[in-house]
Structure formats: C-alpha cells, structure tokens
Kinemage of the C-alpha trace (Angstrom):
@kinemage 1
@onewidth
@group {chain A} dominant
@subgroup {mainchain}
@vectorlist {calphas} color= white
{ca met a 1} P 97.364 108.066 98.742
{ca ile a 2} L 99.286 108.769 95.536
{ca ile a 3} L 101.925 111.481 95.216
{ca tyr a 4} L 101.918 113.163 91.796
{ca pro a 5} L 105.073 115.167 90.985
{ca ala a 6} L 103.982 118.116 88.858
{ca ile a 7} L 105.571 118.950 85.523
{ca asp a 8} L 104.077 122.175 84.231
{ca met a 9} L 105.272 122.970 80.713
{ca arg a 10} L 105.589 126.352 79.053
{ca ala a 11} L 107.425 126.905 75.767
{ca gly a 12} L 109.032 123.491 76.110
{ca arg a 13} L 110.388 124.092 79.601
{ca cys a 14} L 109.471 122.678 82.998
{ca val a 15} L 108.312 125.652 85.060
{ca arg a 16} L 106.420 126.593 88.182
{ca leu a 17} L 104.117 129.575 88.534
{ca cys a 18} L 103.017 131.310 91.711
{ca lys a 19} L 99.227 131.517 92.145
{ca gly a 20} L 98.887 130.749 88.431
{ca arg a 21} L 100.462 134.053 87.395
{ca ala a 22} L 102.275 133.716 84.071
{ca gln a 23} L 104.570 136.618 84.935
{ca asp a 24} L 105.716 134.920 88.156
{ca met a 25} L 107.516 131.915 86.684
{ca thr a 26} L 110.561 129.863 87.666
{ca asp a 27} L 112.306 127.688 85.049
{ca tyr a 28} L 113.468 124.223 86.133
{ca gly a 29} L 114.798 122.968 82.819
{ca asn a 30} L 113.941 120.112 80.502
{ca pro a 31} L 110.556 118.473 81.236
{ca leu a 32} L 111.683 115.010 80.095
{ca ala a 33} L 114.717 115.139 82.376
{ca met a 34} L 112.450 116.064 85.270
{ca ala a 35} L 110.006 113.278 84.445
{ca leu a 36} L 112.763 110.675 84.442
{ca arg a 37} L 114.180 112.113 87.663
{ca trp a 38} L 110.882 111.688 89.500
{ca gln a 39} L 110.447 108.211 88.059
{ca arg a 40} L 113.914 107.165 89.291
{ca gln a 41} L 113.036 108.461 92.739
{ca gly a 42} L 109.948 106.272 92.980
{ca ala a 43} L 106.993 108.189 91.586
{ca ala a 44} L 104.053 105.995 90.584
{ca trp a 45} L 102.371 108.718 88.467
{ca leu a 46} L 103.295 112.007 86.803
{ca his a 47} L 101.066 115.072 86.564
{ca leu a 48} L 101.643 117.066 83.368
{ca val a 49} L 100.125 120.434 82.452
{ca asp a 50} L 100.456 122.279 79.145
{ca leu a 51} L 100.333 125.822 80.519
{ca asp a 52} L 100.366 127.404 77.069
{ca gly a 53} L 97.382 125.256 76.164
{ca ala a 54} L 95.582 126.233 79.363
{ca phe a 55} L 96.061 129.936 78.662
{ca thr a 56} L 95.266 129.888 74.930
{ca gly a 57} L 93.102 126.795 74.426
{ca arg a 58} L 95.587 125.441 71.857
{ca ala a 59} L 98.063 122.672 72.698
{ca ala a 60} L 101.661 123.878 72.562
{ca asn a 61} L 103.619 121.271 74.537
{ca leu a 62} L 101.945 118.099 73.347
{ca ala a 63} L 105.130 116.732 71.754
{ca tyr a 64} L 106.901 116.932 75.115
{ca ala a 65} L 104.011 115.230 76.893
{ca gln a 66} L 104.002 112.456 74.293
{ca gln a 67} L 107.749 111.996 74.669
{ca ile a 68} L 107.433 111.706 78.443
{ca ala a 69} L 104.586 109.196 78.116
{ca ala a 70} L 106.656 107.121 75.696
{ca leu a 71} L 109.889 107.099 77.689
{ca ala a 72} L 108.584 106.934 81.247
{ca asp a 73} L 107.631 103.550 82.664
{ca ile a 74} L 104.878 105.047 84.799
{ca pro a 75} L 101.500 106.465 83.754
{ca val a 76} L 100.992 110.157 83.162
{ca gln a 77} L 97.945 112.401 83.334
{ca leu a 78} L 97.767 115.530 81.200
{ca gly a 79} L 95.777 118.740 81.330
{ca gly a 80} L 95.834 122.101 79.589
{ca gly a 81} L 94.059 123.161 76.417
{ca ile a 82} L 91.904 120.051 76.071
{ca arg a 83} L 88.634 121.421 74.722
{ca thr a 84} L 86.981 118.799 72.463
{ca leu a 85} L 86.230 115.094 72.312
{ca ala a 86} L 88.732 114.874 69.443
{ca asp a 87} L 91.393 116.367 71.749
{ca ile a 88} L 90.593 113.755 74.374
{ca ala a 89} L 90.710 110.885 71.877
{ca asp a 90} L 94.013 112.147 70.502
{ca arg a 91} L 95.679 112.191 73.938
{ca leu a 92} L 94.297 108.860 75.095
{ca glu a 93} L 94.461 106.872 71.874
{ca lys a 94} L 97.499 108.310 70.068
{ca arg a 95} L 99.772 110.014 72.584
{ca gly a 96} L 100.107 107.372 75.287
{ca ile a 97} L 98.449 109.503 77.977
{ca ala a 98} L 96.782 107.424 80.687
{ca arg a 99} L 94.295 110.069 81.865
{ca val a 100} L 93.231 113.494 80.658
{ca ile a 101} L 92.365 116.411 82.898
{ca leu a 102} L 89.504 118.665 81.854
{ca gly a 103} L 89.535 122.160 83.298
{ca thr a 104} L 87.791 124.960 81.428
{ca val a 105} L 85.379 122.643 79.609
{ca ala a 106} L 84.429 120.994 82.897
{ca leu a 107} L 82.620 124.222 83.711
{ca glu a 108} L 81.703 125.524 80.249
{ca asn a 109} L 80.742 122.334 78.391
{ca pro a 110} L 79.110 119.766 80.710
{ca ser a 111} L 77.773 117.701 77.793
{ca leu a 112} L 81.354 117.069 76.672
{ca val a 113} L 82.216 115.791 80.143
{ca ile a 114} L 79.328 113.330 79.949
{ca gln a 115} L 80.414 112.148 76.491
{ca ala a 116} L 84.027 111.788 77.544
{ca cys a 117} L 83.224 109.805 80.692
{ca arg a 118} L 81.050 107.420 78.682
{ca ala a 119} L 83.672 106.982 75.966
{ca tyr a 120} L 86.652 106.641 78.324
{ca pro a 121} L 85.467 105.454 81.743
{ca gly a 122} L 88.022 105.992 84.475
{ca arg a 123} L 90.345 107.954 82.184
{ca val a 124} L 88.783 111.410 82.482
{ca ile a 125} L 89.357 113.529 85.557
{ca cys a 126} L 88.416 117.158 86.076
{ca gly a 127} L 90.099 120.117 87.658
{ca val a 128} L 88.162 122.195 90.156
{ca asp a 129} L 90.362 125.266 90.414
{ca ala a 130} L 89.076 127.929 92.765
{ca val a 131} L 89.983 131.185 94.431
{ca gly a 132} L 87.889 132.459 97.309
{ca gly a 133} L 85.709 129.389 96.871
{ca arg a 134} L 84.774 130.298 93.257
{ca val a 135} L 85.928 128.420 90.173
{ca ala a 136} L 88.331 130.097 87.724
{ca val a 137} L 89.038 128.857 84.175
{ca arg a 138} L 91.160 129.551 81.074
{ca gly a 139} L 94.454 129.155 82.841
{ca trp a 140} L 92.887 130.424 86.079
{ca val a 141} L 92.555 133.968 84.724
{ca thr a 142} L 88.759 134.029 84.192
{ca pro a 143} L 86.643 133.908 87.363
{ca ser a 144} L 83.123 132.504 87.549
{ca glu a 145} L 80.232 132.642 90.007
{ca thr a 146} L 80.217 128.853 90.419
{ca ser a 147} L 81.401 127.467 93.739
{ca ala a 148} L 83.899 124.628 93.913
{ca glu a 149} L 81.340 122.358 95.572
{ca glu a 150} L 78.653 123.175 93.008
{ca leu a 151} L 80.943 122.280 90.117
{ca ala a 152} L 82.169 119.114 91.837
{ca leu a 153} L 78.586 117.900 92.328
{ca arg a 154} L 77.770 118.603 88.676
{ca leu a 155} L 80.827 116.635 87.617
{ca arg a 156} L 79.843 113.714 89.824
{ca asp a 157} L 76.429 113.646 88.187
{ca ala a 158} L 78.106 113.714 84.760
{ca gly a 159} L 80.029 110.521 85.554
{ca val a 160} L 83.325 111.901 86.825
{ca glu a 161} L 84.950 109.802 89.554
{ca thr a 162} L 88.030 111.881 90.372
{ca ile a 163} L 88.652 115.616 90.639
{ca ile a 164} L 91.764 117.696 91.267
{ca tyr a 165} L 91.003 120.480 93.732
{ca thr a 166} L 93.368 123.449 93.596
{ca asp a 167} L 93.196 126.489 95.812
{ca ile a 168} L 94.718 128.945 93.331
{ca ser a 169} L 95.670 131.444 96.041
{ca arg a 170} L 98.006 128.835 97.538
{ca asp a 171} L 99.437 127.267 94.397
{ca gly a 172} L 103.208 127.657 94.218
{ca thr a 173} L 103.333 129.534 97.521
{ca arg a 174} L 104.372 126.749 99.921
{ca thr a 175} L 102.061 128.263 102.546
{ca gly a 176} L 100.109 125.079 103.248
{ca pro a 177} L 97.129 123.491 101.486
{ca asn a 178} L 93.484 124.382 102.033
{ca leu a 179} L 92.702 121.449 104.297
{ca ala a 180} L 89.167 122.533 105.205
{ca glu a 181} L 87.961 122.860 101.610
{ca thr a 182} L 89.712 119.660 100.537
{ca ala a 183} L 88.030 117.713 103.328
{ca ala a 184} L 84.656 119.331 102.647
{ca leu a 185} L 84.762 118.414 98.952
{ca ala a 186} L 85.742 114.818 99.671
{ca gln a 187} L 82.990 114.431 102.258
{ca ser a 188} L 80.160 116.288 100.507
{ca thr a 189} L 80.669 114.831 97.033
{ca gly a 190} L 81.939 111.306 97.620
{ca leu a 191} L 84.411 111.865 94.784
{ca gln a 192} L 88.048 110.865 94.829
{ca val a 193} L 89.849 114.157 95.452
{ca ile a 194} L 93.438 114.869 94.472
{ca ala a 195} L 94.675 117.877 96.421
{ca ser a 196} L 96.835 120.569 94.843
{ca gly a 197} L 98.299 123.877 95.926
{ca gly a 198} L 100.410 125.048 98.847
{ca val a 199} L 102.125 121.812 99.947
{ca arg a 200} L 105.355 122.652 101.759
{ca gly a 201} L 106.395 119.540 103.701
{ca lys a 202} L 105.663 116.162 105.212
{ca ala a 203} L 103.203 117.519 107.763
{ca asp a 204} L 100.982 118.883 104.985
{ca ile a 205} L 100.882 115.513 103.242
{ca arg a 206} L 100.010 113.741 106.483
{ca ala a 207} L 97.259 116.287 107.111
{ca leu a 208} L 95.873 115.851 103.596
{ca arg a 209} L 95.841 112.093 104.137
{ca glu a 210} L 93.550 112.690 107.103
{ca thr a 211} L 91.083 114.639 104.934
{ca gly a 212} L 90.331 111.492 102.925
{ca cys a 213} L 91.829 112.718 99.654
{ca thr a 214} L 93.307 110.026 97.433
{ca gly a 215} L 96.249 111.937 96.001
{ca val a 216} L 98.452 115.006 96.346
{ca ile a 217} L 100.130 116.987 93.578
{ca cys a 218} L 103.526 118.274 94.679
{ca gly a 219} L 105.369 120.973 92.762
{ca lys a 220} L 107.340 123.879 94.194
{ca ala a 221} L 108.219 122.112 97.453
{ca leu a 222} L 109.907 119.307 95.499
{ca tyr a 223} L 111.659 121.624 93.078
{ca glu a 224} L 112.967 123.944 95.781
{ca gly a 225} L 114.131 121.105 98.056
{ca asp a 226} L 111.758 121.733 100.964
{ca leu a 227} L 110.525 118.173 100.511
{ca thr a 228} L 112.121 115.120 98.921
{ca leu a 229} L 110.021 112.707 96.925
{ca ala a 230} L 111.032 109.924 99.321
{ca gln a 231} L 109.669 111.965 102.230
{ca ala a 232} L 106.459 112.689 100.332
{ca leu a 233} L 105.930 109.038 99.428
{ca ala a 234} L 106.518 107.946 103.026
{ca ala a 235} L 104.160 110.587 104.427
{ca ala a 236} L 101.472 109.453 101.982
{ca lys a 237} L 101.692 106.013 103.591
{ca gly a 238} L 101.626 107.409 107.110
{ca glu a 239} L 105.310 106.628 107.564
{ca asp a 240} L 108.423 108.762 108.020
{ca ala a 241} L 111.558 109.111 105.910
C-alpha cells in the first residue's frame, strides 16, 4: 500500500483545508520545500492538488506543480481544474506529471474520461469525493444526487483502474477515515482504491490496509505531527516504527 503525502496548493502556498472549506485554511509554506521534505523522508509518490483550479476550473498553481515534478525524483499525481483532453495532454506530455486526477469531469463528462483512459492508459485516475454518500464536485462545493458507488462503477466501465475516495466530512479533521465505505467501494467495484480523508495515526493506516485499498493520502496528520512519514510508511507495510 502506497502512502501519498498531500500537497494542496492555493495561491502558491502549501495549505490544508478542513472539510474542503476554503475559509478554514492552514498555511504550511512553500509547496516545493514540502515536496522535497517528503521525498527526503522516503515518500514514493506525491499527491498534488491545485485548489484554485478545483474551485474555479482554471489552473492557477500549475507552475508550482511543474517545478515539483521537475525537481523531485519521485512521481507526482496532480488534480484540480483539469477539465479537457488538452488539459490532460498538457500535464502528462509537457509538465512532467505522472498521473492526472479527474474530479468534476469524472461526473459531468464521462465521454472525456473514456477518451482520456484510451489515450493515456494507466495515467488517469478519478476522484470520488462524497459527503453523506453523495458525490460533490467543483472543489466539493456543488452536491449531486449520484452515489459514490454509482460513480465508481461508471468510471470502471469507462476504463478507469484507480479511484481516490474521499469522505469530505472527514477531510482535514483527523477524526478517522470512513473505513466502511472505503472497503465497500473496493469490494463492490474491483477498482484500486486510494483512501483519503480523516487519517490521524498508524492505527488508521493499518485499518485501511485491511480494507483492501492500495493507497492512502495523508495530509493534516503529517503536517501537524500526529504521524511521521516513517510511521505511515511502516504501517502501510504492516510493520511498526
């Protein structure tokens, strides 16, 4: 199971939100410095999000993402504001991004997901971001009537192999992940599921490992010191640190 340190970018800063609320933000400094810090501590991947792009649909932190991809020796995945096939091609072919994350368009433009998966097999993953079991888009501020499982099954049929499941109500709260929904999605869809939202310590990572998910995105717990990356990496292997 892979641990993905999260680097959420807003106005050129590395930040963390609570439950996706833009007004509830903590600033952790320079995103490149954070990327290199997690790399030095043993990360195998980095998870980048352009929050401005997610909220507005227009990339605003792409230069920082490109800089991280160029200077880090580990692959990065990027989401936020990616709305067209041209956007996807730009990130994958010109910016050094290893994988793109589709969020809003995963729900609103299924034909684009199909095109992207055919053009870039294995390099397109989708975010299934839900609150109360229902998917929310456009930076998590616009709710839908589509269930997380329903969207995940549609994505599987479109050619997606990996999804990121986020329980929005737990993101940035350090109250524990939604283990039941994570396990249900992994079992009912057969997709590779990366869990996100609520991780607070080693026990949560061990529990997520038992659900069958293939990765965990860690944010606030790492930044606030509740969990070290070494501890997270060990727990992902079923070890202790």
